[in-house]
VMD Tcl script that draws the C-alpha trace (Angstrom):
set ca {
  {109.06 120.53 99.39}
  {110.86 120.70 102.96}
  {109.33 117.90 104.43}
  {110.13 115.48 101.72}
  {114.06 116.75 101.77}
  {113.98 116.03 105.80}
  {112.43 112.76 105.30}
  {114.75 111.29 102.73}
  {117.74 111.76 105.18}
  {116.31 109.71 107.81}
  {117.77 106.17 108.02}
  {114.02 104.60 107.96}
  {113.61 106.21 103.98}
  {116.87 104.20 103.01}
  {115.63 101.18 104.74}
  {112.48 101.22 103.24}
  {113.72 101.65 99.92}
  {116.03 98.91 100.47}
  {113.46 96.88 101.58}
  {111.33 97.39 98.53}
  {114.01 97.00 95.97}
  {113.63 93.06 96.43}
  {110.34 93.33 94.49}
  {111.19 96.12 92.10}
  {111.94 93.84 89.40}
  {108.60 92.16 89.25}
  {106.51 95.43 89.75}
  {108.56 96.69 87.01}
  {107.72 93.84 84.70}
  {104.13 94.15 85.50}
  {104.22 97.94 84.78}
  {106.11 97.22 81.09}
  {103.33 94.59 80.45}
  {100.59 96.85 81.20}
  {102.31 99.60 79.00}
  {102.39 97.19 76.37}
  {99.02 95.90 76.68}
  {97.62 99.56 76.92}
  {98.96 100.40 73.40}
  {98.33 96.83 71.94}
  {94.62 97.46 72.65}
  {94.32 100.12 70.63}
  {95.18 103.38 72.93}
  {97.28 106.26 71.77}
  {100.72 106.87 73.16}
  {99.13 110.03 74.48}
  {96.13 108.06 76.30}
  {98.10 105.14 77.27}
  {100.76 107.59 79.30}
  {97.96 109.60 81.05}
  {96.32 106.38 82.19}
  {99.67 105.44 83.98}
  {100.32 108.54 85.41}
  {96.56 109.24 86.67}
  {94.94 106.12 87.44}
  {98.50 104.29 88.67}
  {96.53 100.87 89.41}
  {97.89 97.86 87.18}
  {94.95 95.59 88.00}
  {92.38 98.23 87.45}
  {94.09 99.47 84.02}
  {94.09 95.76 82.92}
  {90.47 95.37 83.69}
  {89.15 98.57 82.31}
  {91.15 98.48 78.87}
  {89.20 95.69 77.04}
  {85.96 97.63 78.45}
  {87.23 100.92 76.99}
  {88.24 99.26 73.41}
  {84.57 97.47 73.52}
  {82.86 100.76 73.92}
  {81.26 99.70 77.22}
  {78.92 101.97 79.00}
  {80.97 104.64 81.29}
  {78.98 102.86 84.55}
  {80.39 99.48 83.61}
  {84.10 100.69 83.33}
  {83.76 102.54 86.70}
  {82.22 99.57 88.57}
  {84.79 97.25 87.18}
  {87.67 99.71 88.38}
  {85.96 100.33 91.79}
  {85.75 96.64 92.44}
  {89.03 95.89 91.43}
  {90.25 98.46 93.60}
  {88.18 97.94 96.76}
  {91.13 96.35 98.17}
  {92.53 100.07 98.81}
  {89.41 100.71 101.19}
  {90.45 97.98 103.25}
  {94.18 99.19 103.13}
  {93.31 103.25 103.78}
  {91.12 102.06 106.81}
  {94.09 99.87 108.30}
  {96.58 102.85 107.69}
  {94.39 105.34 108.72}
  {95.60 105.45 112.48}
  {99.10 105.68 111.17}
  {98.44 108.59 109.14}
  {95.55 110.88 110.78}
  {98.07 113.19 112.19}
  {98.97 114.65 108.76}
  {97.63 117.36 106.98}
  {94.69 116.65 104.51}
  {96.92 117.14 101.29}
  {99.36 114.69 102.63}
  {97.05 111.96 103.62}
  {95.72 112.39 99.83}
  {99.29 112.07 98.59}
  {99.88 108.80 100.51}
  {96.52 107.39 99.42}
  {97.44 108.04 95.68}
  {101.03 106.28 95.99}
  {99.73 103.40 98.42}
  {100.13 100.26 96.41}
  {99.78 96.49 97.51}
  {103.48 95.74 98.15}
  {103.87 99.15 99.90}
  {101.03 98.19 102.36}
  {102.05 94.73 102.95}
  {105.87 95.82 103.66}
  {104.81 98.77 105.88}
  {102.47 96.88 108.09}
  {104.93 94.10 108.47}
  {107.67 96.53 109.57}
  {105.34 98.27 111.70}
  {102.50 96.47 113.73}
  {101.25 99.45 115.78}
  {100.65 103.12 114.94}
  {103.26 105.49 116.04}
  {103.20 106.48 119.67}
  {105.31 109.99 119.55}
  {106.04 112.53 117.02}
  {109.58 110.80 116.55}
  {107.72 107.49 115.74}
  {105.19 109.36 113.23}
  {108.42 110.79 111.27}
  {110.32 107.28 111.06}
  {106.98 105.53 109.89}
  {106.22 108.24 107.27}
  {110.24 107.89 106.27}
  {110.02 104.11 105.74}
  {106.60 104.46 103.98}
  {107.59 107.00 101.63}
  {110.87 105.01 100.92}
  {108.94 102.25 99.86}
  {106.61 104.38 97.56}
  {109.70 106.10 96.03}
  {111.07 102.61 94.71}
  {107.62 101.24 93.55}
  {106.39 104.56 92.09}
  {109.93 104.81 89.70}
  {110.05 101.20 88.95}
  {106.23 101.26 87.85}
  {106.10 104.50 85.96}
  {109.74 103.99 84.37}
  {109.09 100.61 82.99}
  {105.06 101.36 82.02}
  {106.17 104.33 79.94}
  {108.92 102.12 78.20}
  {106.29 99.76 77.49}
  {104.15 102.31 76.02}
  {107.09 103.36 73.77}
  {108.19 100.20 73.16}
  {104.92 98.28 72.42}
  {105.04 98.14 68.71}
  {108.44 96.67 69.10}
  {107.33 93.82 71.41}
  {105.76 90.82 69.77}
  {102.86 88.95 70.89}
  {104.91 85.91 71.09}
  {106.69 87.04 74.00}
  {103.70 86.36 76.25}
  {103.55 89.32 78.04}
  {99.81 88.72 79.19}
  {100.38 85.71 81.00}
  {103.42 87.36 82.85}
  {101.08 89.92 84.20}
  {98.83 87.16 85.20}
  {101.80 85.58 87.05}
  {102.44 88.84 88.67}
  {98.87 89.17 89.96}
  {98.89 85.57 91.12}
  {102.15 86.61 93.21}
  {100.81 89.70 94.58}
  {97.46 87.48 95.67}
  {99.45 84.89 97.07}
  {101.40 87.08 99.31}
  {98.30 88.82 100.72}
  {96.55 85.10 101.20}
  {97.82 85.16 104.83}
  {94.76 83.84 106.58}
  {91.94 81.49 106.27}
  {89.12 84.15 105.59}
  {91.45 85.66 102.83}
  {92.27 82.29 101.26}
  {88.35 81.53 101.21}
  {87.57 85.10 99.68}
  {89.95 84.46 96.77}
  {88.51 81.11 96.09}
  {84.99 82.40 96.43}
  {85.83 85.42 94.03}
  {87.77 82.89 91.54}
  {85.06 80.44 91.42}
  {82.52 82.89 90.73}
  {84.23 84.73 88.07}
  {84.70 81.26 86.34}
  {80.94 80.32 86.76}
  {79.77 83.82 85.42}
  {82.25 83.74 82.63}
  {79.60 84.23 79.76}
  {78.49 87.49 80.94}
  {79.36 90.48 78.64}
  {81.72 93.00 78.88}
  {83.80 91.21 81.73}
  {81.04 91.47 83.95}
  {82.07 87.89 85.73}
  {85.13 90.01 87.57}
  {82.61 92.50 88.88}
  {80.35 89.52 89.97}
  {83.44 87.36 91.47}
  {84.56 90.36 93.76}
  {81.05 91.33 94.63}
  {79.99 87.76 95.84}
  {83.43 87.31 97.70}
  {82.82 90.87 99.53}
  {79.54 90.01 100.42}
  {79.86 86.26 101.64}
  {83.06 87.13 103.63}
  {81.30 90.03 105.33}
  {78.48 87.86 106.26}
  {81.06 85.09 107.62}
  {82.96 87.69 109.55}
  {79.85 88.87 111.14}
  {78.27 85.29 111.86}
  {81.22 83.57 113.15}
  {83.52 86.77 114.51}
  {85.92 85.96 112.18}
  {89.07 88.46 112.05}
  {90.19 89.21 108.74}
  {93.56 90.56 109.79}
  {94.36 87.93 112.35}
  {97.29 85.45 111.43}
  {96.05 81.77 111.52}
  {97.85 79.71 114.21}
  {100.57 77.80 113.37}
}
mol new
graphics top color blue
foreach p $ca { graphics top sphere $p radius 0.5 }
foreach p [lrange $ca 0 end-1] q [lrange $ca 1 end] { graphics top cylinder $p $q radius 0.2 }
display resetview
């Protein structure tokens, strides 16, 4: 497409790709682990590749895999995926003023390509939405550069994990590596007291509700954290995006 080729020529695209390359190795490791996990759980190569391409959400995939294998009801799988990816609703609300000048299909494309680290890098680079057409193109170019590196590293390593899953022994402990990747993402986003509190509430609730069947403790943890933090935000006027005083 013409707009993609023109964006790739902008210096902001190359800057976005360079910035994101610093975390590409971790993203690739997470993708590799997710690809292996899907096949090890009993999914076929076709199903694993299709899930990687269509879902493109590692944490949601990892949460849904055991439910699919256990034959959980569709509503439980959908509710779990929705809760795990609920953060993307917040991301999209924050990014809305940056992208509303674009046609709907381009906004939908950016929505599909949004990931935790692209959101974090982009909002750190651009604290304010674009004020003119030149800034719009520059910001979209930087965001697209971010997407390019994340998508390529995730998809490439995830498909590689699917293809090599039967050759990788369980003793490598890739499941624990995936947990470490998720912890790193959470820590990088826990920049305010309210966000740290949300993570703690979700963790404590999930552990307390561990006995629930079909991994519903994950849904319970996310639900309780969201409801309590919304109440705290409204009750005390807390801003979830405000940086804490140093």
